[in-house]
C-alpha positions in Angstrom: 2.8 24.0 -3.0 0.5 26.3 -0.9 -2.6 24.6 -3.2 -1.6 21.1 -1.9 0.9 18.5 -3.0 -1.6 17.0 -5.5 -2.1 20.2 -7.3 1.7 20.5 -7.3 2.2 17.6 -9.1 -0.4 18.3 -11.8 1.3 21.7 -12.8 4.8 20.3 -12.5 3.6 17.3 -14.8 1.9 19.6 -17.1 5.2 22.0 -17.7 7.9 19.2 -17.5 6.2 16.2 -18.7 5.8 13.1 -16.7 9.2 13.2 -14.9 10.8 15.5 -13.0 13.2 16.4 -10.3 12.4 18.9 -7.3 13.5 19.5 -3.9 11.5 18.2 -0.7 12.1 19.3 2.5 15.9 19.8 1.5 16.3 16.5 -0.2 16.5 16.0 -4.0 13.5 14.2 -5.5 12.6 12.7 -9.0 9.0 12.3 -9.3 7.4 10.3 -12.0 4.5 8.8 -13.7 5.9 7.4 -16.2 4.5 3.8 -16.1 7.9 1.8 -17.3 9.9 3.8 -14.6 7.4 3.0 -12.2 7.8 -0.9 -12.7 11.5 -0.5 -12.7 11.2 1.4 -9.4 8.4 -0.7 -7.5 9.1 -4.5 -9.2 12.1 -4.9 -11.2 14.8 -2.8 -9.3 13.1 -2.8 -5.7 16.2 -4.0 -4.1 17.6 -0.3 -5.0 14.2 0.9 -3.7 13.7 -1.0 -0.5 13.4 1.9 2.2 10.8 5.2 2.3 11.8 8.3 3.0 11.5 9.7 6.9 10.1 12.8 7.0 9.0 12.4 11.0 12.1 12.3 13.4 12.1 9.7 16.4 14.8 8.9 18.7 16.6 6.4 17.4 17.4 5.0 21.0 13.6 4.8 21.7 13.3 0.8 21.5 9.8 1.2 23.1 8.3 3.4 20.7 5.5 2.6 18.7 6.4 4.5 16.0 9.7 3.8 16.0 8.9 -0.1 15.5 6.4 0.4 13.1 6.6 -1.2 9.6 6.6 1.9 7.8 9.4 3.4 9.5 11.5 0.5 9.4 14.4 0.1 6.6 16.3 -2.8 5.3 16.6 -6.1 7.1 14.7 -4.9 9.8 11.8 -3.9 7.4 12.1 -7.7 5.5 12.1 -9.3 8.9 8.9 -7.8 10.2 7.2 -7.8 6.7 8.2 -11.5 6.3 6.5 -12.4 9.8 3.7 -10.3 9.4 2.6 -11.3 5.9 1.0 -14.6 6.5 -1.7 -13.2 8.8 -3.0 -11.7 5.4 -3.6 -14.9 3.2 -6.8 -15.3 1.7 -7.6 -18.7 3.8 -6.7 -16.6 7.1 -8.8 -13.7 6.4 -11.7 -15.9 5.4 -11.8 -17.3 9.1 -13.5 -15.6 11.9 -10.7 -14.2 13.9 -11.8 -11.7 16.7 -9.8 -9.1 15.0 -6.3 -7.8 13.4 -4.5 -8.5 16.3 -5.3 -12.0 16.6 -4.2 -12.4 13.0 -1.0 -11.3 14.0 -0.6 -13.3 16.8 -1.4 -16.3 15.1 0.8 -15.6 12.5 3.8 -15.3 14.8 2.7 -18.5 16.6 3.2 -20.3 13.1 6.5 -18.2 12.8 7.5 -19.3 16.1 6.6 -23.3 15.5 8.6 -23.0 12.3 11.9 -21.8 13.9 11.3 -24.3 16.8 11.8 -27.1 13.9 14.5 -25.4 12.6 16.1 -25.9 15.9 16.1 -29.7 15.9 18.0 -29.6 12.6 22.3 -29.9 13.0 23.3 -26.8 12.6 26.6 -28.1 11.2 24.9 -28.6 7.8 23.3 -25.2 7.8 25.1 -22.2 6.1 25.7 -19.7 8.3 23.7 -16.9 6.0 20.5 -19.5 6.1 20.5 -19.7 9.5 20.4 -15.8 10.1 17.4 -15.5 7.7 15.7 -18.0 9.8 15.8 -15.9 13.1 12.7 -14.2 12.0 9.7 -13.2 14.8 8.6 -10.1 16.3 8.8 -8.9 19.6 5.9 -7.6 21.6 6.7 -4.2 21.1 6.8 -4.6 17.3 3.5 -6.4 17.4 1.9 -4.2 19.4 3.4 -1.4 16.5 2.1 -2.9 13.7 -1.6 -3.0 15.4 -1.2 0.8 16.3 -0.4 1.6 12.2 -3.0 0.1 11.0 -5.5 1.9 13.2 -3.7 5.1 12.8 -3.3 4.8 8.8 -6.3 2.8 8.5 -9.1 4.7 10.5 -8.7 8.5 8.6 -8.4 6.8 5.2 -11.2 4.2 5.4 -13.4 7.1 6.7 -12.5 9.5 4.5 -13.1 7.0 1.4 -16.6 5.8 2.6 -17.6 9.6 2.9 -16.6 10.0 -0.8 -18.9 7.3 -1.6 -21.6 8.5 0.1 -21.1 11.9 -1.3 -21.0 10.4 -4.9 -24.0 8.2 -4.8 -25.8 11.4 -3.2 -25.0 13.2 -6.5 -25.6 10.2 -8.7 -28.5 8.2 -7.5 -28.5 5.6 -10.3 -25.3 4.4 -8.9 -26.7 4.4 -5.7 -29.5 2.0 -7.1 -27.5 -0.1 -8.7 -25.6 -0.7 -5.2 -28.2 -1.6 -3.4 -29.5 -3.9 -6.3 -26.8 -5.8 -5.7 -26.7 -5.8 -2.4 -30.0 -7.4 -2.4 -28.9 -9.8 -4.8 -26.4 -11.0 -3.5 -27.3 -10.6 0.8 -30.6 -10.7 0.1 -32.0 -11.3 4.2 -28.9 -12.9 5.3 -28.1 -11.5 9.2 -24.5 -12.3 8.8 -22.2 -11.4 6.1 -19.0 -13.3 5.4 -16.0 -13.3 3.2 -17.4 -15.0 0.1 -20.1 -12.5 0.0 -18.1 -9.3 -0.4 -16.4 -11.1 -3.5 -19.5 -11.4 -4.9 -20.3 -7.4 -4.7 -18.5 -6.6 -7.9 -20.0 -3.5 -9.0 -19.9 -2.0 -4.9 -15.7 -3.0 -5.4 -15.9 -1.0 -8.5 -17.6 2.0 -7.2 -14.7 2.2 -4.1 -11.8 1.8 -6.7 -13.8 4.7 -8.7 -13.8 6.5 -5.4 -9.9 5.8 -4.7 -8.8 7.1 -8.1 -10.7 10.6 -8.0 -10.2 11.0 -4.3 -6.8 9.3 -3.3 -6.6 9.4 0.5 -2.7 9.8 0.0 -1.8 12.0 -3.4 2.0 10.8 -3.2 4.1 7.8 -2.3 7.6 7.9 -2.1 10.5 5.3 -2.1 14.4 6.1 -1.0 17.1 4.8 -3.6 19.7 2.8 -1.3 22.2 1.9 -3.9 23.1 4.1 -7.3 21.1 2.9 -10.8 20.3 4.5 -13.8 16.9 3.9 -15.2 15.9 5.0 -18.5 18.9 7.3 -18.9 18.3 9.0 -15.4 21.1 8.2 -12.5 19.8 8.4 -9.2 22.4 8.2 -6.3 21.9 6.6 -2.8 19.9 8.8 -0.3 17.9 10.3 -3.6 13.9 10.1 -2.9 11.6 9.0 -5.5 8.2 10.1 -5.7 4.8 8.3 -7.2 2.2 11.2 -7.9 -0.8 9.3 -7.2 -3.3 12.0 -8.1 -1.5 12.8 -11.0 -1.4 9.8 -12.4 -5.3 8.9 -11.4 -6.2 11.9 -13.6 -4.1 11.6 -16.5 -6.6 11.4 -19.5 -3.6 8.8 -20.9 -5.0 6.3 -18.6 -7.7 7.5 -17.8 -10.3 9.2 -20.5 -12.4 12.3 -19.1 -10.8 11.8 -15.7 -13.1 14.2 -13.8 -16.0 11.9 -14.7 -17.1 9.6 -12.2 -17.5 6.2 -13.9 -17.4 2.9 -12.1 -17.4 0.9 -15.4 -13.5 1.9 -15.8 -13.3 -1.0 -13.1 -15.0 -3.2 -14.9 -12.8 -6.5 -15.8 -13.0 -6.0 -19.9 -12.2 -2.4 -19.1 -9.1 -2.8 -16.7 -7.8 -5.5 -19.2 -7.6 -2.8 -21.9 -5.5 -0.5 -20.0 -1.8 -0.9 -19.3 -1.0 -2.5 -16.4 
């Protein structure tokens, strides 16, 4: 573990195979790089794994804590309520518009939600089932709004900076990749003084370079979920409160999925190559 979680996962995967059990900070933890198991956890049976493992303890009575109100530490219905409210802020159509900042995107999403809720109040409550009525009470408070902006800043600033640093490091070592990126920018952007959303979507090769950088140097080497209801997956039984870890770095450096994984190759993410892989 002293060498880092990513090396720890690589060694355990080599010794025990793609799925293995450990204890992390005293909590039983099942880690797996098996894509079939990952699909069960993250898609098919996600209702059993909606929560995250909370390694950072905060005062549960502190209603004005930014950390406590961030989506990343919310669980269950609270997590679902906030997620459903802010998700519309990130539709392609809204991102294309020139909002001033992320905070404005959230405000607009909440305004849209409040308008919908106001319309719901005009409906005869006698014909609405009690459970349906409860689901309509969405929206987020001012502190929750600030918390989402705070977590985007905290979680996005360093990870973005790290990725950009690694891109610069790579292209300084492989000048032919830098030249291809420059040629694409000149072709798509040219002499334009402003870059819009459509321009960014046309930078196909640069996107491949960023994706390959994230594969080789993921800002987070591991992710996790928390089992909230007992379930058996591929013959492995998980009880409530057992953690499930996704060894991101180990998956990204698995020759089964990425041949010659320590070689930087943006063409891995060309459309035809992506189509060949097991998704």
